[in-house]
C-alpha positions in Angstrom: 0.0 0.0 0.0 1.3 3.4 -1.0 1.9 6.1 1.6 0.0 9.4 1.4 1.7 12.6 0.4 -0.1 16.0 0.7 0.7 18.7 -1.9 -0.3 22.3 -1.3 0.0 25.6 -3.2 -2.3 28.0 -5.0 -3.5 31.5 -5.8 -1.7 31.7 -9.2 -0.7 29.1 -11.8 2.9 29.6 -10.8 2.1 28.1 -7.4 0.3 25.1 -8.9 2.0 24.0 -12.2 5.2 22.8 -10.5 3.1 20.5 -8.3 1.4 19.2 -11.4 4.8 18.6 -12.9 5.7 16.4 -9.9 2.5 14.3 -9.8 3.4 11.7 -12.5 6.6 10.7 -10.8 5.2 11.0 -7.3 2.4 8.6 -8.2 5.0 5.8 -8.5 5.5 5.8 -4.7 2.7 7.8 -3.1 -1.1 8.3 -3.0 -1.4 12.0 -3.7 -3.7 14.4 -1.9 -4.0 18.1 -2.4 -5.0 20.9 0.0 -6.2 24.1 -1.6 -9.1 26.6 -1.5 -12.5 25.8 -2.8 -12.6 28.7 -5.3 -8.9 29.1 -6.1 -7.3 28.5 -9.4 -5.5 25.4 -7.9 -8.8 23.6 -7.6 -9.7 23.3 -11.3 -6.0 23.0 -12.4 -5.2 19.9 -10.3 -8.6 18.2 -10.4 -7.8 16.2 -13.7 -4.7 14.7 -12.0 -6.3 13.5 -8.8 -8.9 11.0 -7.7 -12.2 12.9 -7.1 -12.0 12.6 -3.3 -8.3 13.6 -3.0 -8.8 17.3 -3.2 -9.4 18.9 0.2 -10.5 22.5 0.8 -9.6 24.9 3.6 -10.2 28.6 4.3 -7.2 30.8 3.6 -6.4 34.4 4.2 -4.0 36.4 2.1 -0.9 37.8 3.7 -0.5 41.4 2.6 2.3 43.9 3.0 -0.1 46.9 2.5 -3.0 48.4 4.4 -6.4 46.9 3.6 -9.6 46.4 5.5 -9.3 42.7 4.6 -6.3 42.5 6.9 -8.8 42.5 9.7 -10.8 39.4 8.6 -8.1 37.4 6.8 -6.2 36.4 9.9 -9.4 34.7 11.1 -9.5 32.7 7.9 -5.8 31.7 8.4 -6.6 30.4 11.9 -9.7 28.6 10.7 -7.7 27.1 7.8 -5.1 25.9 10.4 -7.6 23.9 12.3 -9.1 22.5 9.1 -5.6 21.5 8.0 -5.0 19.7 11.3 -8.3 17.7 10.9 -7.3 16.8 7.3 -3.8 15.8 8.1 -4.9 13.7 11.1 -7.3 11.8 8.8 -4.8 11.3 6.0 -1.7 10.6 8.1 0.7 11.6 5.2 4.4 10.7 5.3 5.3 14.2 4.1 3.8 17.6 3.0 5.1 19.4 0.0 4.4 23.1 -0.2 4.8 25.1 -3.4 3.8 28.5 -1.9 0.9 30.9 -1.9 -1.1 32.0 1.0 -3.1 28.7 1.1 0.0 26.9 2.2 0.7 28.7 5.5 -2.0 27.0 7.6 -1.1 23.6 6.1 2.7 23.9 6.9 1.9 25.1 10.4 -0.4 22.2 11.0 2.2 19.7 9.7 4.7 21.1 12.1 2.3 20.8 15.0 1.6 17.2 14.2 5.2 16.2 13.6 4.7 15.6 9.9 7.9 16.5 7.8 7.4 19.3 5.3 9.4 20.2 2.2 8.9 23.7 0.7 9.9 24.9 -2.8 10.8 28.5 -3.4 10.6 29.6 -7.1 12.0 33.1 -6.9 15.4 34.4 -6.0 14.1 36.0 -2.8 11.3 34.2 -0.8 7.8 35.6 -0.9 6.0 36.5 2.3 4.0 33.3 2.7 7.2 31.2 2.2 9.2 33.4 4.6 6.6 32.6 7.3 6.6 28.9 6.4 10.3 28.2 5.9 11.2 27.9 9.6 8.5 25.2 10.0 9.9 23.1 7.1 12.4 20.2 7.3 13.9 21.0 3.9 13.8 23.9 1.4 14.3 23.5 -2.4 15.1 26.5 -4.4 15.0 27.3 -8.1 18.0 29.7 -8.1 21.3 29.1 -6.5 21.6 32.7 -5.2 18.4 32.0 -3.1 20.5 29.8 -0.8 22.0 33.0 0.6 18.6 34.2 1.7 17.7 31.0 3.6 19.2 30.5 7.0 18.1 26.8 7.3 20.9 24.3 6.8 18.5 22.0 5.0 18.3 24.1 1.8 19.1 22.6 -1.6 19.3 23.9 -5.1 17.0 21.9 -7.4 15.6 24.2 -10.1 11.9 24.3 -10.9 10.0 21.2 -12.1 8.6 21.3 -15.6 5.7 19.2 -16.8 7.0 16.4 -19.0 4.1 16.7 -21.4 5.5 20.1 -22.5 8.2 18.2 -24.3 5.7 16.3 -26.5 4.2 19.1 -28.5 3.6 19.0 -32.2 4.5 21.9 -34.4 1.9 20.9 -37.0 -0.7 20.6 -34.3 0.2 24.1 -33.1 0.0 25.5 -36.6 -3.4 23.9 -37.1 -4.6 25.2 -33.7 -3.7 28.8 -34.7 -4.8 28.5 -38.4 -1.4 29.7 -39.7 -1.0 29.0 -43.4 2.5 30.2 -44.1 6.0 29.5 -42.7 6.8 32.8 -41.0 8.7 32.5 -37.7 6.3 32.4 -34.7 6.4 34.8 -31.8 4.6 33.5 -28.7 3.5 36.2 -26.2 2.7 35.0 -22.7 1.2 37.5 -20.2 0.6 35.2 -17.3 -2.6 33.6 -16.1 -4.1 36.9 -15.2 -2.8 38.9 -18.2 -0.6 41.9 -18.2 -2.2 45.2 -19.4 1.0 47.1 -20.0 2.4 44.3 -22.2 -0.8 43.7 -24.0 -1.2 47.4 -24.8 2.3 47.7 -26.1 1.9 44.6 -28.3 -1.4 45.9 -29.6 0.3 49.1 -30.8 3.2 47.2 -32.3 1.1 44.5 -33.9 1.0 45.8 -37.5 4.8 46.1 -37.6 5.4 42.7 -35.8 3.0 40.9 -38.2 5.2 41.9 -41.1 7.9 39.5 -39.8 6.1 37.0 -37.5 3.0 35.0 -37.0 1.9 35.8 -33.5 0.3 33.6 -30.8 -0.9 35.8 -28.0 -1.9 34.5 -24.6 -3.7 37.6 -23.4 -5.0 36.4 -20.0 -8.5 35.7 -18.9 -11.1 38.4 -19.9 -8.6 40.3 -22.0 -9.5 39.1 -25.5 -10.2 41.7 -28.2 -12.7 40.4 -30.8 -11.6 43.2 -33.3 -8.3 41.4 -33.7 -9.9 38.0 -34.6 -9.6 38.6 -38.4 -6.0 39.6 -38.5 -4.0 37.3 -40.7 -1.1 35.6 -38.8 -2.5 36.5 -35.4 -4.2 34.1 -32.9 -5.2 35.1 -29.4 -6.2 32.9 -26.4 -7.2 33.8 -22.8 -5.6 30.8 -21.1 -4.2 27.6 -22.6 -3.4 24.4 -20.7 -3.5 21.1 -22.6 -2.5 22.7 -26.0 0.3 24.8 -24.6 2.8 22.1 -25.5 1.8 22.5 -29.2 2.2 26.3 -29.0 5.7 25.9 -27.5 6.6 23.4 -30.3 5.4 25.9 -32.9 7.2 28.9 -31.5 10.7 30.3 -32.4 10.9 33.0 -29.8 8.8 34.1 -26.8 7.8 37.4 -25.1 6.9 36.7 -21.4 6.6 38.1 -18.0 9.4 36.8 -15.7 7.5 34.6 -13.3 9.8 31.7 -12.2 7.5 28.9 -13.4 7.1 30.3 -16.9 10.8 31.2 -17.5 12.0 27.8 -16.2 9.6 26.1 -18.7 11.2 28.2 -21.4 14.7 27.3 -20.2 14.0 23.6 -20.2 12.5 23.8 -23.7 15.4 26.0 -25.0 13.1 28.7 -26.1 14.8 32.2 -26.4 12.7 34.8 -24.6 12.4 38.5 -24.1 11.4 39.0 -20.5 9.4 42.0 -19.3 9.3 41.7 -15.5 6.6 43.1 -13.3 7.9 46.5 -12.1 8.5 47.2 -8.4 5.5 49.5 -8.4 3.3 46.4 -8.9 5.3 43.7 -7.1 8.1 43.1 -4.5 10.6 43.0 -7.4 11.0 39.2 -7.6 10.4 39.1 -11.4 13.1 41.7 -11.9 15.7 39.6 -10.0 14.5 36.5 -12.0 14.9 38.3 -15.3 18.3 39.7 -14.4 19.6 36.3 -13.4 18.5 34.8 -16.7 20.0 37.7 -18.6 23.3 37.3 -16.8 23.5 33.7 -17.8 22.7 34.4 -21.5 19.3 32.6 -21.3 17.1 35.6 -22.2 16.9 39.3 -23.1 15.3 41.8 -20.7 13.2 44.9 -21.3 12.0 46.8 -18.2 8.5 48.0 -18.2 9.5 51.6 -17.7 11.4 51.4 -21.0 8.5 49.6 -22.8 7.2 51.4 -25.9 6.0 49.9 -29.2 9.4 50.9 -30.7 11.6 49.4 -28.0 9.4 46.2 -28.1 9.8 45.8 -31.8 13.6 46.4 -31.6 14.2 43.9 -28.8 12.0 41.2 -30.4 13.8 41.6 -33.7 17.2 41.3 -32.0 16.1 38.3 -30.1 15.1 36.5 -33.2 18.4 37.4 -34.9 20.4 36.1 -31.9 18.2 33.2 -31.1 20.8 30.5 -31.7 23.2 32.1 -29.2 20.5 31.9 -26.5 19.7 28.3 -27.4 23.4 27.3 -27.0 23.6 28.8 -23.5 20.2 27.3 -22.5 21.3 23.8 -23.4 24.1 24.0 -20.8 21.6 24.5 -17.9 20.2 21.0 -17.7 17.0 22.5 -16.4 14.9 19.4 -17.1 16.4 17.5 -14.1 14.6 19.5 -11.4 11.8 17.0 -10.7 14.2 14.2 -9.9 16.1 16.5 -7.5 13.0 17.6 -5.7 11.6 14.1 -5.3 15.0 13.0 -3.9 14.7 15.8 -1.3 11.2 14.7 -0.4 12.3 11.1 0.1 15.3 12.2 2.2 13.1 13.8 4.9 10.9 10.7 5.1 14.0 8.5 5.7 15.1 10.8 8.5 
């Protein structure tokens, strides 16, 4: 009989997709359960990979660094979620909890610590987010995507692993991607990824530069949910989607270069697939600056180009994209040296090591 493992993580796709990447290999040794929120993105993303009864819901309150009236009621949700997590973990008796981050994970990790259940945490960004900062002291081992992150973690049990990438992303078909987008010619393909929620500044700049870019490229544009523009539907060589899951592997196989935000999950997928990218990180005015550090790390290693949002105009966007395409082979050569596809094996080894202890 297989032992139970509990995975947790949610709020954004970046806190869920690495868990999904681990599930096929974890299933060889564990019965997998997931703790998330009822209405969070993690619920509908992980459902296809689990037994119907193996998704467990708790209340979760967001940890904020800014003043908000919700800061009054959300701590109550965290406490309630903590007691819900205790009840679920007592019932499941898992050998280990694996936390990918996001505010839903905090009560789960605290409950595991109270019950003496070992916990492994994965930090995707160079500097830990608030939820992970709170959770790290309660974990037995911390896995990190970037080697410089080790300097930000005081725990001895920290290990560099990289970010796990879903194996199905390597099985895409260029022809299937072409058919999906309705492209009829052999122009190079630019894939634009704006994150699961979209990116207004990037979308707006792309929209203004669209005519010029379509002279050179066929464009696949993942605009984010609720950001589609029907007036662009008839443009030749342009195909827009709100959010793509199963068919993303075909879009990757079709693409020559990529324009993306610099969320860790997305950029490590690009690295593993050897896809040259222009990264436009979220500015500090809209984040804690983690995407800027991610992008600068990739730029320093020759894995991507970077365009800061404060420098983003239609003209700078066109210039950087054209240069990226011209130099794409140089980026591919450097990316191949990273061996980014081995992250899942390293993380599973870390999980098994805390069970043996």
